[in-house]
N, C-alpha and C positions, 0 to 999 in steps of 0.2 A: 233517061235510063228506066228500064222496066223494073218492076218489083223482083222479077226472077234474077236479074243480074245483080241487084243490090243484095239479095239473099245469098247468092253464091259468094259474093265478095265478103259478106259478113261471116259466113260459115268457115271460110278459110283464114280469117283474121285471128291472130294469136295474142293480140294485146289484151291485157287484163286477166288472162287465164291464171297467172300466179296469184293475183289478188283474190280471185274467187276461190281458188284452192286454199289459200291462207285463211280466208273467212270461214271456210268449212272446217278447218282443222284447229283453229285457235281456241275455240270453246273446249274441245277435248284436251288440248295441252294445258290450258289454265285449270281445268277441273283436276287433271292428273297432278299438277303441281300443288294445288291447294290440298288435295287429298293426302299427298305424301307429307306435306307440312303438318297437317292436323293429326295424322297418325303418329308422327314423331313427337308432337306435343303431348298427345295422350299417353304415349309410352313413358315420356319423361315424368309426367305427373303421377302415373301409376307406380313408377320406380321410386319416387320420393315418398309415396304413401307406404310402400312395402318397406323401405328403409326405416321410416319412422316407426312402423309396427314392429320391426325386428329390434330396434333399440328399446322400445317399450317392453318387449318380451324379455330381453336380457335384464332390464332393470327390475321387472317383477320377479324373475327367477332369483336374482341376487338378494333383493330386499322386498319381500312381498308387502303390499299395502295393507295397513291395519285399520286406518281411519279414513273418513271422507276427505280429510285434508291431504292425505297421501295420494288419493285418487285425483284430487284437483291439481296437485303438484305434477303428477304423471301426465295429465292432460296438457298442462302448461308446457311441460318439456316436449311433448309430442308436437304441439303447435310451433314451438321454437325451432324445430328441425325442418319444418316445411317452408320452402322458399316461394311457392306460388301464392296467388290470391286465395285467402282462406274464408271468403265471405260465405260460401256454401258448404264449407267443410263440416261434417258431422262426425264426432268422435264418441263412441260408446264404450264404456268400461263397466262390464257387468260381471258379477260373481254368480257361479252356479248355486242352486239352492242348497247343496250339501257342502259348499265352500271347497270343493276339490279342484275346480277349474275357474279361470278368469278368462272372459272373452273380450278381446280388444277388436272393435270393428270401426272402420273408417270409411266414409263415403264422401265423394266429391263429384258434383255434377260438372260435366265437361261442357263449357260454353264454346261453341265453334266461332271462328273468326268471321265467317260469313254470316251477316245478320239475318235473323228470322229463319234460319235453316236448321231444322231439328232442334228447336228450342227446348232445353232441359230434358231431352229424351235419352241422353247417354249419361250414365252414372258409373264412375270408376269406384271400385270398392276393394278393400283388403280386410280379411278377418284372420285373427290368430286366436287359437284356444291354448291357454297356458296352464299346465298342471301346477298346482300349488302344493306346498309341503304338507 
C-alpha cells in the first residue's frame, strides 16, 4: 500500500475522535467546576464574617465596652461565631480618638483548594463603624 492510500484511509477514520474532543474540553470543565466551588466557599466565609460583625455591632450598641476585658470578651464571642478555620483570622476592635465610634474590622485570607495557586492573594474583609452613645 502506498502512503497516499494509507493517508486517505486515516483521514476518513473516526475512531478516537470523541477521546480527543474530551481531552480538549475536560480542562475547561474541571476549571469551571473548581471555580464555582471556590466562589461558593468564598461567599460562605464572607457571609460568616458579616454575620459575626453584625452580632458584634448589636452587642456594642446594647452594651458598649468600657474596659480592655470587655473588648477581649467581644473578640472571644466573635471567634465563637465563626465555623471555618481561624488560623489567619485578624479581628480589629478600635475606638476613634474622640470615642464617638468603634471600628470592628475582620480579615481572613482565602486559601484555595488548588495548591500553590494564588497563594494568600485573596483576602476577605468586613468592616463596621459603630456609633457609641
